[in-house]
PADREN-134829 format. One record per residue (C-alpha): chain; residue in one letter; residue number from 1; y, z, x. Coordinates in steps of 0.02 Angstrom, whole numbers, plus 50000, padded with zeros to 5 digits. Example, Ala and Ser with C-alpha at 12.3 -4.5 7.8 and 13.67 -1.06 7.14 Angstrom:
2
A | A | 1 | 49775 | 50390 | 50615
A | S | 2 | 49947 | 50357 | 50684
# end
This chain:
577
A | X | 1 | 55141 | 54644 | 57449
A | X | 2 | 55067 | 54790 | 57544
A | X | 3 | 55148 | 54962 | 57532
A | X | 4 | 55101 | 55144 | 57559
A | X | 5 | 55130 | 55300 | 57453
A | X | 6 | 55113 | 55480 | 57511
A | X | 7 | 55053 | 55625 | 57403
A | X | 8 | 54951 | 55784 | 57411
A | X | 9 | 54776 | 55774 | 57486
A | X | 10 | 54659 | 55874 | 57373
A | X | 11 | 54487 | 55800 | 57411
A | X | 12 | 54445 | 55724 | 57580
A | X | 13 | 54361 | 55559 | 57619
A | X | 14 | 54406 | 55375 | 57612
A | X | 15 | 54388 | 55263 | 57460
A | X | 16 | 54412 | 55074 | 57456
A | X | 17 | 54408 | 54988 | 57288
A | X | 18 | 54498 | 54906 | 57143
A | X | 19 | 54627 | 54996 | 57037
A | X | 20 | 54587 | 55043 | 56858
A | X | 21 | 54744 | 55099 | 56768
A | X | 22 | 54733 | 55238 | 56640
A | X | 23 | 54887 | 55202 | 56536
A | X | 24 | 55018 | 55327 | 56481
A | X | 25 | 55014 | 55286 | 56296
A | X | 26 | 55164 | 55392 | 56246
A | X | 27 | 55275 | 55273 | 56344
A | X | 28 | 55212 | 55123 | 56245
A | X | 29 | 55252 | 55177 | 56066
A | X | 30 | 55359 | 55064 | 55957
A | X | 31 | 55454 | 55119 | 55801
A | X | 32 | 55447 | 55010 | 55646
A | X | 33 | 55463 | 55027 | 55457
A | X | 34 | 55315 | 55029 | 55337
A | X | 35 | 55332 | 54954 | 55164
A | X | 36 | 55315 | 55083 | 55024
A | X | 37 | 55155 | 55005 | 54959
A | X | 38 | 55078 | 55012 | 55135
A | X | 39 | 55114 | 55197 | 55165
A | X | 40 | 54946 | 55260 | 55096
A | X | 41 | 54855 | 55137 | 55211
A | X | 42 | 54959 | 55198 | 55360
A | X | 43 | 54914 | 55379 | 55321
A | X | 44 | 54732 | 55327 | 55309
A | X | 45 | 54746 | 55238 | 55478
A | X | 46 | 54812 | 55399 | 55555
A | X | 47 | 54670 | 55502 | 55478
A | X | 48 | 54544 | 55376 | 55543
A | X | 49 | 54615 | 55394 | 55719
A | X | 50 | 54600 | 55584 | 55707
A | X | 51 | 54418 | 55566 | 55654
A | X | 52 | 54385 | 55448 | 55800
A | X | 53 | 54457 | 55572 | 55925
A | X | 54 | 54360 | 55717 | 55849
A | X | 55 | 54200 | 55617 | 55874
A | X | 56 | 54252 | 55573 | 56053
A | X | 57 | 54281 | 55757 | 56095
A | X | 58 | 54114 | 55807 | 56017
A | X | 59 | 54027 | 55674 | 56122
A | X | 60 | 54118 | 55728 | 56281
A | X | 61 | 54072 | 55910 | 56249
A | X | 62 | 53889 | 55862 | 56239
A | X | 63 | 53900 | 55751 | 56393
A | X | 64 | 53986 | 55887 | 56493
A | X | 65 | 53851 | 56014 | 56452
A | X | 66 | 53712 | 55887 | 56484
A | X | 67 | 53772 | 55837 | 56659
A | X | 68 | 53807 | 56014 | 56718
A | X | 69 | 53997 | 56008 | 56724
A | X | 70 | 54081 | 56178 | 56751
A | X | 71 | 54093 | 56279 | 56592
A | X | 72 | 54283 | 56284 | 56607
A | X | 73 | 54284 | 56095 | 56583
A | X | 74 | 54193 | 56117 | 56417
A | X | 75 | 54321 | 56251 | 56372
A | X | 76 | 54463 | 56129 | 56405
A | X | 77 | 54383 | 56005 | 56285
A | X | 78 | 54369 | 56144 | 56155
A | X | 79 | 54555 | 56182 | 56177
A | X | 80 | 54595 | 55998 | 56144
A | X | 81 | 54487 | 56002 | 55987
A | X | 82 | 54581 | 56157 | 55926
A | X | 83 | 54749 | 56073 | 55957
A | X | 84 | 54690 | 55918 | 55864
A | X | 85 | 54648 | 56025 | 55713
A | X | 86 | 54818 | 56111 | 55712
A | X | 87 | 54919 | 56059 | 55558
A | X | 88 | 55070 | 56029 | 55669
A | X | 89 | 54978 | 55879 | 55743
A | X | 90 | 54856 | 55834 | 55605
A | X | 91 | 54964 | 55855 | 55448
A | X | 92 | 55149 | 55849 | 55494
A | X | 93 | 55143 | 55667 | 55557
A | X | 94 | 55075 | 55616 | 55386
A | X | 95 | 55225 | 55698 | 55303
A | X | 96 | 55340 | 55600 | 55419
A | X | 97 | 55251 | 55438 | 55376
A | X | 98 | 55276 | 55471 | 55190
A | X | 99 | 55457 | 55534 | 55203
A | X | 100 | 55526 | 55407 | 55327
A | X | 101 | 55412 | 55259 | 55300
A | X | 102 | 55376 | 55249 | 55486
A | X | 103 | 55222 | 55196 | 55583
A | X | 104 | 55092 | 55326 | 55628
A | X | 105 | 55115 | 55312 | 55817
A | X | 106 | 55300 | 55350 | 55808
A | X | 107 | 55275 | 55494 | 55685
A | X | 108 | 55146 | 55573 | 55801
A | X | 109 | 55256 | 55559 | 55955
A | X | 110 | 55405 | 55634 | 55862
A | X | 111 | 55298 | 55785 | 55817
A | X | 112 | 55232 | 55797 | 55995
A | X | 113 | 55408 | 55800 | 56067
A | X | 114 | 55457 | 55943 | 55951
A | X | 115 | 55302 | 56041 | 56003
A | X | 116 | 55332 | 56011 | 56189
A | X | 117 | 55512 | 56070 | 56169
A | X | 118 | 55448 | 56231 | 56088
A | X | 119 | 55322 | 56258 | 56228
A | X | 120 | 55459 | 56234 | 56359
A | X | 121 | 55551 | 56384 | 56285
A | X | 122 | 55400 | 56501 | 56304
A | X | 123 | 55422 | 56626 | 56446
A | X | 124 | 55238 | 56654 | 56482
A | X | 125 | 55188 | 56525 | 56613
A | X | 126 | 55009 | 56505 | 56550
A | X | 127 | 55063 | 56465 | 56372
A | X | 128 | 55205 | 56355 | 56433
A | X | 129 | 55084 | 56247 | 56531
A | X | 130 | 54984 | 56212 | 56372
A | X | 131 | 55114 | 56078 | 56333
A | X | 132 | 55013 | 55964 | 56448
A | X | 133 | 54862 | 55987 | 56335
A | X | 134 | 54968 | 55939 | 56184
A | X | 135 | 55023 | 55778 | 56270
A | X | 136 | 54845 | 55736 | 56321
A | X | 137 | 54780 | 55760 | 56144
A | X | 138 | 54918 | 55650 | 56074
A | X | 139 | 54881 | 55517 | 56205
A | X | 140 | 54701 | 55511 | 56148
A | X | 141 | 54752 | 55489 | 55965
A | X | 142 | 54877 | 55354 | 56013
A | X | 143 | 54740 | 55260 | 56104
A | X | 144 | 54635 | 55264 | 55947
A | X | 145 | 54781 | 55205 | 55840
A | X | 146 | 54814 | 55061 | 55959
A | X | 147 | 54632 | 55011 | 55964
A | X | 148 | 54619 | 55057 | 56147
A | X | 149 | 54490 | 55198 | 56163
A | X | 150 | 54511 | 55292 | 56325
A | X | 151 | 54356 | 55227 | 56410
A | X | 152 | 54326 | 55160 | 56584
A | X | 153 | 54230 | 54998 | 56600
A | X | 154 | 54091 | 54988 | 56727
A | X | 155 | 54112 | 54863 | 56868
A | X | 156 | 53995 | 54767 | 56979
A | X | 157 | 53871 | 54854 | 57091
A | X | 158 | 53975 | 54831 | 57248
A | X | 159 | 54145 | 54878 | 57177
A | X | 160 | 54213 | 55054 | 57170
A | X | 161 | 54339 | 55105 | 57038
A | X | 162 | 54497 | 55190 | 57097
A | X | 163 | 54565 | 55282 | 56945
A | X | 164 | 54755 | 55273 | 56941
A | X | 165 | 54845 | 55379 | 56810
A | X | 166 | 55004 | 55473 | 56776
A | X | 167 | 54891 | 55622 | 56740
A | X | 168 | 54710 | 55649 | 56690
A | X | 169 | 54645 | 55770 | 56560
A | X | 170 | 54479 | 55864 | 56576
A | X | 171 | 54409 | 55755 | 56436
A | X | 172 | 54453 | 55599 | 56536
A | X | 173 | 54371 | 55661 | 56695
A | X | 174 | 54206 | 55710 | 56614
A | X | 175 | 54162 | 55529 | 56577
A | X | 176 | 54180 | 55485 | 56762
A | X | 177 | 54026 | 55586 | 56809
A | X | 178 | 53905 | 55441 | 56777
A | X | 179 | 54016 | 55299 | 56840
A | X | 180 | 54039 | 55231 | 57015
A | X | 181 | 54208 | 55309 | 57048
A | X | 182 | 54278 | 55284 | 57223
A | X | 183 | 54433 | 55392 | 57209
A | X | 184 | 54567 | 55471 | 57100
A | X | 185 | 54754 | 55440 | 57111
A | X | 186 | 54881 | 55528 | 56998
A | X | 187 | 55070 | 55546 | 56990
A | X | 188 | 55057 | 55728 | 56936
A | X | 189 | 54942 | 55868 | 56992
A | X | 190 | 54914 | 55993 | 57129
A | X | 191 | 54773 | 56074 | 57226
A | X | 192 | 54710 | 56164 | 57070
A | X | 193 | 54735 | 56024 | 56943
A | X | 194 | 54590 | 55959 | 56837
A | X | 195 | 54585 | 55800 | 56944
A | X | 196 | 54572 | 55899 | 57105
A | X | 197 | 54435 | 56014 | 57038
A | X | 198 | 54328 | 55869 | 56977
A | X | 199 | 54358 | 55765 | 57134
A | X | 200 | 54300 | 55905 | 57248
A | X | 201 | 54149 | 55945 | 57140
A | X | 202 | 54096 | 55761 | 57148
A | X | 203 | 54146 | 55741 | 57332
A | X | 204 | 54265 | 55599 | 57284
A | X | 205 | 54425 | 55566 | 57383
A | X | 206 | 54583 | 55607 | 57285
A | X | 207 | 54770 | 55603 | 57310
A | X | 208 | 54885 | 55682 | 57180
A | X | 209 | 55071 | 55713 | 57160
A | X | 210 | 55116 | 55533 | 57207
A | X | 211 | 55255 | 55526 | 57075
A | X | 212 | 55267 | 55335 | 57060
A | X | 213 | 55091 | 55266 | 57087
A | X | 214 | 55054 | 55227 | 56905
A | X | 215 | 55205 | 55112 | 56875
A | X | 216 | 55191 | 55027 | 57045
A | X | 217 | 55003 | 54991 | 57052
A | X | 218 | 54932 | 54846 | 56950
A | X | 219 | 54760 | 54828 | 56872
A | X | 220 | 54633 | 54764 | 57001
A | X | 221 | 54748 | 54792 | 57151
A | X | 222 | 54647 | 54827 | 57307
A | X | 223 | 54676 | 55008 | 57357
A | X | 224 | 54634 | 55124 | 57501
A | X | 225 | 54633 | 55311 | 57461
A | X | 226 | 54640 | 55423 | 57614
A | X | 227 | 54598 | 55593 | 57542
A | X | 228 | 54618 | 55682 | 57709
A | X | 229 | 54797 | 55626 | 57741
A | X | 230 | 54858 | 55610 | 57561
A | X | 231 | 54892 | 55424 | 57580
A | X | 232 | 54874 | 55279 | 57457
A | X | 233 | 54882 | 55103 | 57529
A | X | 234 | 54909 | 54963 | 57403
A | X | 235 | 54853 | 54785 | 57443
A | X | 236 | 54816 | 54820 | 57628
A | X | 237 | 54819 | 54678 | 57754
A | X | 238 | 54658 | 54621 | 57837
A | X | 239 | 54684 | 54726 | 57994
A | X | 240 | 54715 | 54890 | 57900
A | X | 241 | 54572 | 54855 | 57780
A | X | 242 | 54449 | 54827 | 57923
A | X | 243 | 54511 | 54984 | 58011
A | X | 244 | 54480 | 55090 | 57856
A | X | 245 | 54311 | 55011 | 57823
A | X | 246 | 54258 | 55064 | 57997
A | X | 247 | 54327 | 55239 | 57966
A | X | 248 | 54235 | 55250 | 57800
A | X | 249 | 54071 | 55196 | 57879
A | X | 250 | 54092 | 55322 | 58019
A | X | 251 | 54129 | 55461 | 57894
A | X | 252 | 53974 | 55420 | 57792
A | X | 253 | 53865 | 55422 | 57948
A | X | 254 | 53942 | 55586 | 58001
A | X | 255 | 53907 | 55664 | 57831
A | X | 256 | 53727 | 55607 | 57838
A | X | 257 | 53707 | 55687 | 58010
A | X | 258 | 53785 | 55850 | 57949
A | X | 259 | 53644 | 55875 | 57825
A | X | 260 | 53527 | 55903 | 57973
A | X | 261 | 53624 | 56061 | 58012
A | X | 262 | 53580 | 56145 | 57848
A | X | 263 | 53438 | 56249 | 57921
A | X | 264 | 53511 | 56265 | 58096
A | X | 265 | 53566 | 56434 | 58160
A | X | 266 | 53756 | 56453 | 58155
A | X | 267 | 53781 | 56512 | 58334
A | X | 268 | 53893 | 56458 | 58478
A | X | 269 | 53826 | 56384 | 58639
A | X | 270 | 53833 | 56556 | 58721
A | X | 271 | 53733 | 56635 | 58581
A | X | 272 | 53866 | 56716 | 58471
A | X | 273 | 53813 | 56714 | 58287
A | X | 274 | 53944 | 56661 | 58161
A | X | 275 | 53912 | 56698 | 57977
A | X | 276 | 53963 | 56555 | 57862
A | X | 277 | 53989 | 56606 | 57682
A | X | 278 | 54042 | 56507 | 57529
A | X | 279 | 54184 | 56534 | 57405
A | X | 280 | 54140 | 56505 | 57222
A | X | 281 | 54232 | 56510 | 57056
A | X | 282 | 54089 | 56489 | 56933
A | X | 283 | 53905 | 56541 | 56926
A | X | 284 | 53861 | 56355 | 56917
A | X | 285 | 53929 | 56334 | 57095
A | X | 286 | 53771 | 56418 | 57163
A | X | 287 | 53686 | 56248 | 57177
A | X | 288 | 53817 | 56191 | 57302
A | X | 289 | 53800 | 56354 | 57399
A | X | 290 | 53613 | 56326 | 57419
A | X | 291 | 53636 | 56143 | 57463
A | X | 292 | 53754 | 56193 | 57605
A | X | 293 | 53635 | 56327 | 57672
A | X | 294 | 53772 | 56460 | 57667
A | X | 295 | 53733 | 56637 | 57725
A | X | 296 | 53799 | 56711 | 57564
A | X | 297 | 53952 | 56714 | 57453
A | X | 298 | 54107 | 56778 | 57541
A | X | 299 | 54221 | 56762 | 57389
A | X | 300 | 54169 | 56756 | 57206
A | X | 301 | 54328 | 56732 | 57105
A | X | 302 | 54307 | 56815 | 56935
A | X | 303 | 54460 | 56745 | 56844
A | X | 304 | 54354 | 56608 | 56761
A | X | 305 | 54290 | 56739 | 56637
A | X | 306 | 54467 | 56780 | 56580
A | X | 307 | 54553 | 56610 | 56579
A | X | 308 | 54572 | 56485 | 56435
A | X | 309 | 54521 | 56604 | 56297
A | X | 310 | 54603 | 56710 | 56164
A | X | 311 | 54506 | 56871 | 56196
A | X | 312 | 54449 | 56976 | 56342
A | X | 313 | 54270 | 56962 | 56407
A | X | 314 | 54159 | 57110 | 56364
A | X | 315 | 54072 | 57217 | 56494
A | X | 316 | 53905 | 57135 | 56451
A | X | 317 | 53974 | 56959 | 56466
A | X | 318 | 54042 | 56998 | 56639
A | X | 319 | 53883 | 57089 | 56689
A | X | 320 | 53774 | 56940 | 56644
A | X | 321 | 53882 | 56820 | 56745
A | X | 322 | 53884 | 56931 | 56901
A | X | 323 | 53699 | 56971 | 56883
A | X | 324 | 53654 | 56786 | 56874
A | X | 325 | 53742 | 56752 | 57039
A | X | 326 | 53668 | 56907 | 57124
A | X | 327 | 53490 | 56860 | 57074
A | X | 328 | 53514 | 56678 | 57121
A | X | 329 | 53568 | 56727 | 57298
A | X | 330 | 53404 | 56822 | 57322
A | X | 331 | 53468 | 56965 | 57430
A | X | 332 | 53605 | 56872 | 57521
A | X | 333 | 53776 | 56955 | 57509
A | X | 334 | 53885 | 56916 | 57358
A | X | 335 | 54066 | 56974 | 57376
A | X | 336 | 54144 | 56991 | 57204
A | X | 337 | 54334 | 56994 | 57204
A | X | 338 | 54405 | 57099 | 57064
A | X | 339 | 54524 | 57020 | 56940
A | X | 340 | 54669 | 56930 | 57024
A | X | 341 | 54778 | 56888 | 56875
A | X | 342 | 54964 | 56861 | 56891
A | X | 343 | 55071 | 56736 | 56989
A | X | 344 | 54995 | 56566 | 56945
A | X | 345 | 54847 | 56638 | 56849
A | X | 346 | 54873 | 56712 | 56676
A | X | 347 | 54761 | 56738 | 56527
A | X | 348 | 54804 | 56696 | 56348
A | X | 349 | 54722 | 56857 | 56286
A | X | 350 | 54854 | 56960 | 56378
A | X | 351 | 55001 | 56846 | 56342
A | X | 352 | 55065 | 56953 | 56200
A | X | 353 | 55073 | 57113 | 56301
A | X | 354 | 55107 | 57051 | 56477
A | X | 355 | 55287 | 57069 | 56536
A | X | 356 | 55374 | 56915 | 56603
A | X | 357 | 55406 | 56950 | 56786
A | X | 358 | 55564 | 56879 | 56868
A | X | 359 | 55456 | 56827 | 57016
A | X | 360 | 55270 | 56830 | 56969
A | X | 361 | 55211 | 56802 | 57148
A | X | 362 | 55292 | 56967 | 57198
A | X | 363 | 55263 | 57056 | 57033
A | X | 364 | 55127 | 57146 | 56937
A | X | 365 | 54974 | 57050 | 56993
A | X | 366 | 54799 | 57075 | 57067
A | X | 367 | 54761 | 57258 | 57105
A | X | 368 | 54934 | 57311 | 57045
A | X | 369 | 54893 | 57239 | 56874
A | X | 370 | 54718 | 57315 | 56872
A | X | 371 | 54785 | 57489 | 56913
A | X | 372 | 54915 | 57469 | 56775
A | X | 373 | 54779 | 57419 | 56651
A | X | 374 | 54639 | 57544 | 56690
A | X | 375 | 54529 | 57503 | 56540
A | X | 376 | 54520 | 57319 | 56587
A | X | 377 | 54486 | 57367 | 56768
A | X | 378 | 54353 | 57497 | 56726
A | X | 379 | 54263 | 57372 | 56614
A | X | 380 | 54252 | 57249 | 56758
A | X | 381 | 54200 | 57382 | 56884
A | X | 382 | 54058 | 57442 | 56771
A | X | 383 | 53997 | 57262 | 56751
A | X | 384 | 53998 | 57234 | 56939
A | X | 385 | 53910 | 57399 | 56977
A | X | 386 | 53775 | 57360 | 56848
A | X | 387 | 53748 | 57185 | 56918
A | X | 388 | 53734 | 57257 | 57094
A | X | 389 | 53568 | 57334 | 57041
A | X | 390 | 53496 | 57157 | 57050
A | X | 391 | 53564 | 57098 | 57216
A | X | 392 | 53672 | 57127 | 57368
A | X | 393 | 53842 | 57137 | 57285
A | X | 394 | 54000 | 57197 | 57371
A | X | 395 | 54169 | 57233 | 57288
A | X | 396 | 54326 | 57153 | 57361
A | X | 397 | 54498 | 57216 | 57307
A | X | 398 | 54642 | 57090 | 57315
A | X | 399 | 54823 | 57118 | 57369
A | X | 400 | 54809 | 57296 | 57432
A | X | 401 | 54968 | 57353 | 57520
A | X | 402 | 54954 | 57539 | 57556
A | X | 403 | 54843 | 57693 | 57564
A | X | 404 | 54890 | 57753 | 57389
A | X | 405 | 54822 | 57593 | 57310
A | X | 406 | 54660 | 57611 | 57410
A | X | 407 | 54637 | 57790 | 57353
A | X | 408 | 54673 | 57747 | 57170
A | X | 409 | 54550 | 57603 | 57176
A | X | 410 | 54411 | 57706 | 57255
A | X | 411 | 54440 | 57843 | 57125
A | X | 412 | 54423 | 57716 | 56984
A | X | 413 | 54260 | 57651 | 57058
A | X | 414 | 54194 | 57830 | 57057
A | X | 415 | 54254 | 57849 | 56877
A | X | 416 | 54160 | 57690 | 56829
A | X | 417 | 54003 | 57759 | 56910
A | X | 418 | 54021 | 57922 | 56813
A | X | 419 | 54039 | 57825 | 56651
A | X | 420 | 53881 | 57726 | 56689
A | X | 421 | 53785 | 57886 | 56727
A | X | 422 | 53838 | 57950 | 56557
A | X | 423 | 53774 | 57795 | 56468
A | X | 424 | 53613 | 57792 | 56574
A | X | 425 | 53641 | 57612 | 56630
A | X | 426 | 53555 | 57557 | 56790
A | X | 427 | 53680 | 57524 | 56929
A | X | 428 | 53698 | 57530 | 57118
A | X | 429 | 53770 | 57690 | 57190
A | X | 430 | 53799 | 57614 | 57363
A | X | 431 | 53905 | 57460 | 57334
A | X | 432 | 54015 | 57422 | 57484
A | X | 433 | 54201 | 57411 | 57448
A | X | 434 | 54319 | 57300 | 57547
A | X | 435 | 54500 | 57248 | 57542
A | X | 436 | 54593 | 57084 | 57559
A | X | 437 | 54725 | 57075 | 57694
A | X | 438 | 54849 | 56953 | 57619
A | X | 439 | 55012 | 57050 | 57628
A | X | 440 | 55100 | 57066 | 57797
A | X | 441 | 55125 | 57253 | 57766
A | X | 442 | 54937 | 57276 | 57760
A | X | 443 | 54909 | 57180 | 57921
A | X | 444 | 55046 | 57278 | 58010
A | X | 445 | 54985 | 57450 | 57951
A | X | 446 | 54797 | 57427 | 57954
A | X | 447 | 54748 | 57609 | 57986
A | X | 448 | 54712 | 57661 | 57806
A | X | 449 | 54612 | 57502 | 57777
A | X | 450 | 54492 | 57519 | 57923
A | X | 451 | 54470 | 57706 | 57890
A | X | 452 | 54436 | 57699 | 57702
A | X | 453 | 54355 | 57528 | 57674
A | X | 454 | 54189 | 57456 | 57732
A | X | 455 | 54244 | 57277 | 57763
A | X | 456 | 54401 | 57169 | 57761
A | X | 457 | 54438 | 56990 | 57712
A | X | 458 | 54591 | 56895 | 57769
A | X | 459 | 54664 | 56796 | 57625
A | X | 460 | 54761 | 56674 | 57732
A | X | 461 | 54833 | 56574 | 57587
A | X | 462 | 54942 | 56717 | 57526
A | X | 463 | 54963 | 56794 | 57698
A | X | 464 | 55048 | 56634 | 57760
A | X | 465 | 55148 | 56619 | 57599
A | X | 466 | 55216 | 56796 | 57609
A | X | 467 | 55244 | 56794 | 57797
A | X | 468 | 55346 | 56633 | 57793
A | X | 469 | 55428 | 56664 | 57622
A | X | 470 | 55365 | 56494 | 57561
A | X | 471 | 55293 | 56458 | 57389
A | X | 472 | 55147 | 56344 | 57431
A | X | 473 | 55149 | 56272 | 57254
A | X | 474 | 55331 | 56218 | 57267
A | X | 475 | 55338 | 56036 | 57322
A | X | 476 | 55514 | 56059 | 57391
A | X | 477 | 55458 | 56183 | 57525
A | X | 478 | 55269 | 56157 | 57535
A | X | 479 | 55291 | 56057 | 57697
A | X | 480 | 55352 | 56217 | 57782
A | X | 481 | 55187 | 56306 | 57746
A | X | 482 | 55115 | 56320 | 57922
A | X | 483 | 54953 | 56413 | 57967
A | X | 484 | 54994 | 56390 | 58152
A | X | 485 | 55161 | 56480 | 58146
A | X | 486 | 55157 | 56609 | 58289
A | X | 487 | 55193 | 56754 | 58170
A | X | 488 | 55046 | 56707 | 58059
A | X | 489 | 54927 | 56690 | 58206
A | X | 490 | 54977 | 56858 | 58277
A | X | 491 | 54950 | 56946 | 58111
A | X | 492 | 54776 | 56868 | 58098
A | X | 493 | 54733 | 56907 | 58279
A | X | 494 | 54787 | 57089 | 58272
A | X | 495 | 54692 | 57115 | 58109
A | X | 496 | 54532 | 57047 | 58189
A | X | 497 | 54558 | 57151 | 58346
A | X | 498 | 54593 | 57314 | 58252
A | X | 499 | 54441 | 57288 | 58141
A | X | 500 | 54331 | 57257 | 58292
A | X | 501 | 54390 | 57418 | 58374
A | X | 502 | 54343 | 57517 | 58219
A | X | 503 | 54182 | 57416 | 58195
A | X | 504 | 54237 | 57359 | 58022
A | X | 505 | 54176 | 57182 | 57981
A | X | 506 | 54315 | 57058 | 57944
A | X | 507 | 54309 | 56881 | 57877
A | X | 508 | 54432 | 56743 | 57832
A | X | 509 | 54415 | 56675 | 57655
A | X | 510 | 54574 | 56570 | 57640
A | X | 511 | 54594 | 56383 | 57670
A | X | 512 | 54600 | 56410 | 57859
A | X | 513 | 54415 | 56458 | 57858
A | X | 514 | 54367 | 56287 | 57789
A | X | 515 | 54473 | 56184 | 57909
A | X | 516 | 54358 | 56124 | 58051
A | X | 517 | 54510 | 56095 | 58160
A | X | 518 | 54543 | 56283 | 58159
A | X | 519 | 54364 | 56347 | 58177
A | X | 520 | 54370 | 56364 | 58366
A | X | 521 | 54540 | 56447 | 58359
A | X | 522 | 54472 | 56581 | 58242
A | X | 523 | 54315 | 56606 | 58349
A | X | 524 | 54427 | 56627 | 58501
A | X | 525 | 54522 | 56764 | 58407
A | X | 526 | 54359 | 56858 | 58387
A | X | 527 | 54317 | 56810 | 58208
A | X | 528 | 54131 | 56809 | 58169
A | X | 529 | 54131 | 56779 | 57979
A | X | 530 | 54210 | 56635 | 57883
A | X | 531 | 54203 | 56594 | 57698
A | X | 532 | 54250 | 56424 | 57625
A | X | 533 | 54216 | 56297 | 57489
A | X | 534 | 54029 | 56254 | 57495
A | X | 535 | 54064 | 56071 | 57534
A | X | 536 | 54146 | 56122 | 57699
A | X | 537 | 54009 | 56237 | 57768
A | X | 538 | 53916 | 56104 | 57867
A | X | 539 | 54075 | 56031 | 57943
A | X | 540 | 54125 | 56204 | 58004
A | X | 541 | 53948 | 56238 | 58066
A | X | 542 | 53958 | 56081 | 58173
A | X | 543 | 54111 | 56155 | 58260
A | X | 544 | 54022 | 56322 | 58283
A | X | 545 | 53865 | 56253 | 58366
A | X | 546 | 53966 | 56151 | 58492
A | X | 547 | 54085 | 56293 | 58540
A | X | 548 | 54079 | 56419 | 58683
A | X | 549 | 54146 | 56586 | 58619
A | X | 550 | 54181 | 56661 | 58791
A | X | 551 | 54284 | 56512 | 58848
A | X | 552 | 54377 | 56506 | 58683
A | X | 553 | 54423 | 56691 | 58695
A | X | 554 | 54516 | 56663 | 58859
A | X | 555 | 54602 | 56504 | 58800
A | X | 556 | 54657 | 56577 | 58633
A | X | 557 | 54723 | 56733 | 58719
A | X | 558 | 54845 | 56622 | 58815
A | X | 559 | 54885 | 56520 | 58660
A | X | 560 | 54937 | 56675 | 58561
A | X | 561 | 55074 | 56710 | 58688
A | X | 562 | 55161 | 56545 | 58647
A | X | 563 | 55318 | 56547 | 58540
A | X | 564 | 55342 | 56365 | 58492
A | X | 565 | 55235 | 56294 | 58349
A | X | 566 | 55224 | 56121 | 58429
A | X | 567 | 55152 | 56193 | 58590
A | X | 568 | 55031 | 56298 | 58488
A | X | 569 | 54976 | 56141 | 58395
A | X | 570 | 54947 | 56049 | 58559
A | X | 571 | 54838 | 56191 | 58626
A | X | 572 | 54737 | 56199 | 58464
A | X | 573 | 54702 | 56013 | 58480
A | X | 574 | 54642 | 56042 | 58659
A | X | 575 | 54522 | 56176 | 58597
A | X | 576 | 54436 | 56040 | 58495
A | X | 577 | 54425 | 55910 | 58636
# end
């Protein structure tokens, strides 16, 4: 029987293939008694399973490094290895086996449930989320105990695998690198989940947050994954299957054609140049930036250096990472965003001292946090300034709201320079400093920004979230998140116009920049710089080279006077006809 499920689209494209179910082993555990004389053998069986999983993780760590997976993926595997070695998981189940005469699987799950309950009581959101790592480690041990190692079998040459799971761990996803994977489907997950990160890095369609896919889909079911619309079609009829096969073929041809644009000038039909930059999270992303032919890096997120570790990165560690990116870009601009911790991003090293905010999204985060922790901020600023000696680095400050924050930040940059002069380190004296416009207050009172800063970057993700009072990570209200709301468009348009009047360059680095359907709208507003995920650069360039900036300016001017979102949406669609 054919049916359709809807979830969150996290990696575009169309996949057609057969389902491979990754089972949820914790749901399959039986409880039975062990005879007294068999208890030593049961303990030995548990220890053997632990040894098997240790070996699996060691192998996966080597494979991840060998195939160039992001370093954070290797870190996740290391975290799982640390959890596996914790006595609470490696020793306590053995005590339960001996005391209660129970089977190893049940003893392990009992211990896991106690640990998860303890994690649920932790206030710090980063530490609380580590409960998922505990469950994933236990799942791997259970698979070993049941004689079902968590491996994916290769299929025939013409068949794609569609991985269907309740959730996928980083260790699971690493092994998919060398297999013919058509798509990922999970019940859990969001735009920043492990599955989403890996899917985008491999350019594989993925739909997450489906809730009930794993129990409803059967092994070898024929599936269609529409990664653009967030749709999973199970056992499609012949008409739907043929329709999607044609769509898939057309997409593949279109992607092949896009590669021809790599060296083309990004300019409109009437000769207006549009700079297309890339957003990156890791130094290893540079390969994708080069492959896309981007004009530079418009947003280098630096949180990767601080996440998933128990200590803070040193100045030299940060310096080497920033320097590597600056040198690799060979003179092209590299915009380094200073630490944006808080809200959904926390670091274990600061968990003991960080206060638990009632509402982290509106609390001590980004530049507010950096100004409250000057030593951490100065360390990062010194590292950035030193790295700027080797390339065209710019500093971008997130979540600025007023003139006082700008002045404090600029003073701290000067303090970092003075410290470097004292230590005789080489650094750049003339690094440009810019600010992110992602708070409505900043967009509405732009004067201090255009007077004191050398460039601006519109962070549309947070700007939309704050303008509409919608948490984009909350599934209950995420459907209300609308980049085409008239209030959002007017804030963006007036920021672009004010920056142009003061001759201060402005870019968009949020998700809107990477949406080809919105490229012409932004050009019509006067935007001349966009920064997006490297995989989207060529799609956006295609929209640029077929657009007429002068015509778009007139049309978008009329569009911005509209009040109703549906009419705005209709006019945006007409811009792309």
